[in-house]
C-alpha positions as CSV (number, residue, x, y, z in Angstrom):
1,M,57.3,26.3,90.5
2,K,59.6,27.9,88.6
3,T,57.9,29.7,85.6
4,C,59.6,31.2,82.0
5,S,58.4,31.3,79.0
6,P,61.5,29.6,76.9
7,P,61.5,28.1,73.4
8,P,59.6,24.4,73.3
9,A,61.4,21.3,73.9
10,A,61.7,20.3,70.6
11,A,64.7,22.2,67.7
12,I,64.1,25.6,67.4
13,S,64.1,26.4,63.4
14,L,66.4,28.3,61.4
15,P,63.7,31.1,61.0
16,E,62.9,31.4,64.7
17,F,66.7,31.3,65.3
18,E,66.8,35.0,62.8
19,H,63.7,36.4,64.5
20,R,64.9,35.6,68.0
21,Y,69.0,35.9,68.0
22,L,69.5,37.6,64.6
23,G,66.5,39.8,63.8
24,K,69.1,43.3,64.4
25,V,71.5,42.1,62.1
26,P,71.9,42.5,58.6
27,S,71.9,39.2,56.1
28,V,74.6,38.6,53.5
29,G,72.5,36.8,52.1
30,G,69.0,34.6,52.1
31,L,67.1,32.2,50.0
32,Q,64.5,29.6,50.0
33,A,63.7,31.4,53.1
34,G,64.0,29.2,56.5
35,Q,66.2,27.0,54.4
36,F,69.5,29.0,53.5
37,A,71.0,32.1,55.2
38,A,74.4,34.1,56.0
39,Y,76.4,36.1,57.5
40,S,79.2,38.3,58.9
41,R,80.1,38.0,62.0
42,A,82.1,41.0,62.4
43,D,78.1,42.5,63.1
44,F,77.6,41.3,65.7
45,G,80.9,41.6,67.7
46,Q,80.6,40.6,71.5
47,V,77.3,38.1,71.4
48,S,76.8,34.7,72.8
49,L,74.5,32.3,72.4
50,P,73.0,29.9,74.5
51,Y,72.9,26.2,74.5
52,Q,69.9,24.8,72.7
53,R,69.5,22.3,70.5
54,R,68.9,24.2,66.5
55,D,66.9,22.4,63.3
56,F,69.7,23.5,61.0
57,Y,73.4,22.8,60.6
58,K,75.9,26.3,61.3
59,L,79.0,26.3,58.8
60,S,81.4,29.0,59.9
61,L,84.7,30.2,59.0
62,L,86.5,31.9,61.6
63,T,89.8,34.5,61.1
64,R,89.5,36.3,64.3
65,G,88.8,36.6,67.4
66,T,88.6,34.2,70.2
67,S,85.2,31.8,71.3
68,Q,84.4,28.8,72.8
69,L,82.0,26.4,71.6
70,H,79.6,24.1,74.4
71,Q,78.6,20.8,74.7
72,A,77.2,19.0,77.1
73,T,81.0,17.9,78.9
74,R,83.3,19.0,76.9
75,G,84.4,22.2,75.1
76,W,86.8,23.8,72.2
77,A,88.8,26.5,72.8
78,I,89.0,28.6,69.5
79,A,91.2,31.6,68.7
80,G,92.4,32.5,64.9
81,P,91.6,30.4,61.3
82,A,89.2,28.1,62.3
83,V,85.7,26.2,60.7
84,V,83.5,24.9,63.2
85,L,80.8,22.4,61.7
86,S,77.1,22.6,64.0
87,H,74.8,19.6,63.9
88,P,71.2,20.0,63.8
89,L,70.7,17.2,66.6
90,V,73.9,18.6,69.1
91,P,72.4,21.0,71.7
92,H,75.2,23.4,71.9
93,A,76.0,27.1,73.5
94,W,78.8,29.6,72.1
95,E,80.8,32.4,74.1
96,T,81.9,34.8,72.8
97,L,85.6,36.0,74.7
98,S,86.9,39.2,72.4
99,D,85.5,42.5,71.1
100,E,86.9,41.8,67.7
101,Q,85.5,39.2,64.8
102,S,85.6,38.6,61.7
103,G,84.5,34.9,59.4
104,L,81.2,34.2,58.2
105,F,79.1,31.9,58.5
106,C,75.7,30.2,56.7
107,L,72.9,28.2,58.1
108,F,71.2,25.6,56.0
109,T,68.6,22.8,57.1
110,P,69.2,19.3,55.5
111,E,66.7,19.8,52.9
112,F,68.8,22.5,51.2
113,L,71.8,20.5,51.4
114,H,70.0,17.6,49.5
115,G,67.7,19.3,48.1
116,G,65.2,16.7,47.8
117,A,68.2,14.0,46.9
118,T,69.8,11.7,47.7
119,A,73.0,12.7,50.9
120,D,76.1,12.8,49.4
121,Q,77.7,9.3,50.7
122,A,81.5,11.3,50.4
123,L,80.4,13.3,53.1
124,S,78.3,11.1,55.1
125,P,81.4,10.7,57.4
126,L,81.9,14.8,58.1
127,L,78.1,15.0,58.8
128,A,77.5,11.9,61.1
129,L,76.4,12.3,64.5
130,G,79.0,12.2,67.4
131,R,81.8,14.1,65.0
132,D,83.9,16.8,66.4
133,P,82.5,20.3,65.3
134,V,85.8,22.2,64.9
135,Y,89.0,22.1,63.0
136,V,91.9,24.9,63.0
137,L,93.6,25.8,59.9
138,E,96.7,25.7,59.4
139,P,98.2,29.2,57.3
140,G,97.7,27.2,53.9
141,Q,94.3,26.6,54.8
142,L,92.7,29.8,54.7
143,P,92.8,30.9,51.3
144,A,90.5,27.9,49.7
145,F,87.7,27.9,52.9
146,E,87.6,32.4,51.7
147,S,87.9,31.6,47.9
148,L,84.4,29.3,48.5
149,F,82.8,31.4,51.1
150,S,83.5,34.4,48.4
151,Q,82.3,32.5,45.5
152,L,79.2,31.6,48.0
153,L,78.3,35.2,48.6
154,T,78.5,36.2,45.1
155,E,76.1,34.1,44.0
156,L,73.8,34.9,46.6
157,G,73.5,38.6,45.4
158,T,72.7,37.7,41.3
159,D,69.5,36.7,40.6
160,Y,69.9,33.7,39.0
161,P,66.9,31.1,38.8
162,H,69.0,28.4,39.7
163,Q,70.8,30.3,42.5
164,A,70.0,27.9,44.9
165,T,71.1,24.5,42.7
166,V,74.8,27.1,42.5
167,V,75.0,27.8,45.7
168,R,74.0,24.1,47.4
169,H,77.1,23.5,45.1
170,Y,79.2,25.9,47.0
171,L,78.6,24.2,50.2
172,H,78.7,21.0,49.1
173,L,82.5,22.4,47.8
174,L,83.1,23.5,51.3
175,L,81.8,20.9,52.8
176,H,84.1,18.4,51.3
177,Q,86.9,20.9,51.4
178,L,86.7,20.7,55.4
179,Q,86.4,16.4,55.0
180,R,90.5,16.6,53.6
181,L,91.3,18.2,56.6
182,R,90.7,15.0,58.6
183,A,92.0,16.1,62.4
184,P,89.5,17.8,64.4
185,A,90.7,20.7,67.1
186,P,91.0,19.2,70.2
187,N,89.1,19.4,72.9
188,F,88.8,20.1,76.9
189,V,86.7,18.4,79.3
190,H,84.9,20.9,81.6
191,P,86.6,20.4,85.1
192,T,82.9,20.2,86.7
193,A,81.7,17.8,84.0
194,A,79.2,16.6,86.2
195,D,77.7,20.0,87.5
196,R,77.6,21.2,83.6
197,L,76.1,18.3,82.5
198,A,73.2,18.5,85.3
199,A,72.4,22.1,84.9
200,L,72.5,21.6,81.6
201,F,69.7,18.5,81.9
202,L,67.8,20.9,83.9
203,E,67.9,23.5,81.4
204,L,66.6,21.3,78.9
205,L,63.8,20.0,81.3
206,A,62.5,23.8,82.1
207,R,61.9,25.0,78.7
208,Q,59.5,22.3,78.4
209,F,57.2,24.3,80.8
210,P,55.1,25.7,81.2
211,V,52.6,24.0,78.2
212,A,50.7,25.9,76.2
213,R,49.0,24.1,74.3
214,P,47.4,20.3,74.4
215,D,48.3,19.6,70.9
216,Q,51.8,20.3,71.9
217,P,53.2,17.3,74.5
218,L,56.4,17.2,76.0
219,Q,58.6,16.1,73.9
220,L,61.4,14.6,76.5
221,R,60.1,12.4,79.3
222,A,62.0,10.3,80.1
223,P,66.0,10.3,80.9
224,Q,66.5,8.1,77.9
225,D,65.6,10.7,75.7
226,F,67.5,13.6,77.3
227,A,70.9,11.6,77.4
228,P,71.6,11.3,73.1
229,L,70.6,15.4,73.2
230,L,73.5,14.9,75.6
231,G,75.7,14.0,74.0
232,V,76.1,11.0,77.4
233,H,75.1,7.5,78.1
234,V,71.7,7.6,79.7
235,N,73.7,6.0,82.9
236,Y,76.8,8.9,83.3
237,L,73.6,11.3,82.8
238,N,71.4,10.0,85.7
239,R,74.5,9.5,87.8
240,A,75.9,13.0,87.5
241,V,72.2,14.6,88.0
242,R,71.8,12.3,91.5
243,A,75.1,13.3,92.5
244,V,75.2,17.1,91.7
245,T,71.0,17.6,93.3
246,G,70.9,15.0,95.5
247,K,67.6,12.9,93.1
248,T,67.2,11.1,89.9
249,T,66.5,12.6,86.4
250,T,63.5,10.4,87.1
251,A,62.4,12.2,90.3
252,H,63.0,15.7,88.8
253,L,60.3,14.9,86.0
254,A,57.5,13.5,88.2
255,E,58.1,17.1,90.7
256,W,57.7,18.7,86.8
257,R,55.2,16.8,85.3
258,L,53.1,16.7,88.8
259,A,53.4,20.7,89.1
260,E,52.5,21.8,86.1
261,A,49.7,19.2,86.0
262,R,48.0,20.8,89.5
263,R,48.4,23.5,86.9
264,L,47.0,22.8,84.1
265,L,44.5,20.9,86.5
266,Q,43.4,24.3,88.4
267,H,43.9,27.1,86.2
268,T,42.9,25.5,82.4
269,P,39.6,24.4,81.0
270,W,41.1,21.1,80.2
271,S,39.6,18.2,79.7
272,L,41.3,15.4,81.5
273,T,42.3,13.6,78.0
274,D,44.0,17.0,76.6
275,I,46.0,17.3,80.1
276,A,47.1,13.6,80.1
277,E,47.7,14.4,76.5
278,A,49.8,18.2,76.9
279,L,52.3,16.1,79.2
280,G,52.8,13.0,77.2
281,F,51.0,10.4,78.8
282,A,49.4,7.8,76.2
283,Y,46.3,7.4,78.0
284,P,44.2,9.5,80.4
285,T,44.4,6.3,82.9
286,H,48.0,6.3,83.1
287,F,47.9,9.8,84.1
288,H,46.0,9.7,86.3
289,N,47.1,6.6,87.6
290,F,50.8,8.6,88.1
291,F,48.9,11.3,89.7
292,K,47.1,9.1,91.8
293,H,50.7,7.4,92.8
294,H,52.3,10.6,93.4
295,T,50.1,13.1,95.4
296,G,48.1,10.7,97.4
297,L,44.4,12.3,95.1
298,T,42.9,11.7,91.4
299,P,43.1,14.5,89.4
300,Q,38.8,15.3,89.3
301,Q,40.2,15.6,93.0
302,V,42.4,18.6,92.4
303,R,40.3,19.8,89.5
304,Q,37.2,19.8,92.0
305,P,38.7,20.3,95.7
306,Q,34.6,20.4,97.3
307,A,35.1,17.3,96.3
308,L,37.3,16.2,99.2
309,V,34.4,18.3,101.2
310,V,33.7,14.7,104.0
């Protein structure tokens, strides 16, 4: 069994993301800890970020440098002024290709964006799942974004009691300015789309293990749980994984759950109920039947090898 100590399958939070990837970089400004922060791209240099899902939006203004954004089978090549809006529900990876980078980006949660109020319906199309994330700016469009970002950052440096409200207004203005563009940048399909999709499926699957606590069960337990996160139909995911690996997605899932079940049975004091819950089974009997179907043994027999002695 492959061992790893990855983040949990659930989306990484804004504080976790800052701690893991941005900890050595000074924030341009932040407020309402865990809900909003801003950074300068120049401080990162040629740093790439792994494929995963975040629980926050990321709005980036890129003024110089070349990069690529990857989402499942699609990608976007970015060179020159552009705005990128990443959605919380869409896993993606960021690949920086040039040493020189300039621009700014801010991270914000849906809760901060809406500020406890109802969502701005005018922005709904822009924030909708499935919207292309990259917008290339024409020369005349860049100043408006630079000005709004500058005002937002200036506000972050104040001690105004209603700072969060003002920053939220600037954020809304930036998004409305982006909504005006209407024309997202063209994307490309990876030449080996099936290989990439299968690799991403296996990566998301592996990140769930080892299971650390019985009260934090597996979140991705069936092919239909993975497909929306990878931005594809479940049938397409199943075909790609089988074509590349020779096994079905269901077979991969069963193998990982069985291997983890053996580890938990043999190396932890967890009860069978705890193990069943941790592995995402609704009832202990479902776990018992699954384990016996695939191994010919009961969980109790694996936990107590002496029971097999005749």
